[in-house]
C-alpha positions, 0 to 999 in steps of 0.5 A, spaced: 447 463 512 447 468 517 452 474 516 458 475 520 456 482 521 448 484 523 445 487 519 444 494 523 452 494 524 454 493 517 449 499 515 453 504 520 461 502 518 463 510 518 465 514 511 472 514 514 472 507 515 470 506 508 475 511 506 480 508 509 478 501 505 478 504 499 485 507 499 488 501 502 485 497 495 486 504 491 494 502 489 494 495 488 487 495 483 491 501 479 498 498 478 494 492 476 491 496 471 496 500 469 501 494 468 496 490 463 495 497 459 502 497 458 503 490 458 508 491 451 512 496 453 519 497 453 519 501 459 517 495 462 522 490 460 524 490 468 518 488 470 515 484 465 514 476 469 514 473 462 522 475 462 524 472 468 523 479 472 523 476 480 522 484 481 514 483 479 514 477 483 516 480 488 512 487 488 505 482 487 506 478 493 508 483 498 503 487 496 498 482 496 500 481 503 500 488 504 493 489 501 491 482 505 494 484 512 490 491 511 483 488 509 484 484 515 486 490 520 480 493 517 474 487 518 477 487 525 475 494 527 468 493 524 467 487 528 468 491 534 475 488 536 477 494 538 474 502 538 477 506 533 477 513 534 475 518 528 481 522 529 485 515 529 481 513 522 483 521 520 491 519 521 491 512 518 487 515 512 493 521 511 499 515 511 494 511 506 491 517 501 495 522 503 501 519 503 501 513 499 497 515 494 501 521 492 507 516 492 503 511 487 502 517 483 510 519 483 512 511 482 508 510 476 510 516 473 517 515 474 516 507 471 513 510 465 518 516 464 524 516 459 528 519 465 526 516 472 531 518 476 528 526 476 523 522 480 527 519 485 527 525 491 520 526 490 519 518 491 523 517 497 520 524 501 513 521 500 517 514 502 519 517 508 513 522 509 508 516 509 513 512 514 512 517 518 505 517 518 505 510 520 510 510 525 506 516 529 499 512 528 503 505 531 506 509 537 500 513 538 494 509 537 497 502 538 500 501 543 495 496 547 493 492 541 491 484 541 497 480 539 493 480 531 492 486 530 500 488 531 501 483 526 497 485 521 500 492 522 507 490 521 505 484 515 502 491 512 508 495 513 513 490 511 509 488 505 509 495 503 516 496 504 519 490 500 514 492 495 517 499 495 524 496 495 523 492 489 520 498 484 526 502 486 530 496 485 527 494 478 526 502 475 533 505 478 538 498 477 534 494 473 531 497 468 538 501 467 540 494 465 535 493 460 537 499 456 
């Protein structure tokens, strides 16, 4: 069976591209691991799918949508549909790892914190910083993207935003309702 990518091309994937892919997968993978580790923790009752919590499903579906869209975009670039320079890769890495990773850490701490409201401002600030990095990337590098690539970017951003909003509602509204 022939590979979709020639072996010479596959061996030349830039290190920044691999870091971007890792940064794309890390929050979702860490979220799943954390959820499994703390499944019985009473602080996560608002997120437990066994209690019918809608938030869990919304976070899972929106996060999966964002991840799949990000992977589709990454593969598109690796196949040479649009050349991505080092400067653009650095901006994408800043959005994913410089904004998204710290945001994920703050979200995890807030989720497990006895007083999550103390983490509200840092979560909002990091979400805004990540949004600014994404907007800069889109407005600077993606003005001439194909319709498919634009759809990938929008699905990635939409999925991340919806998952974050579901988390915000769960931690700061539903959790308070569950005591």
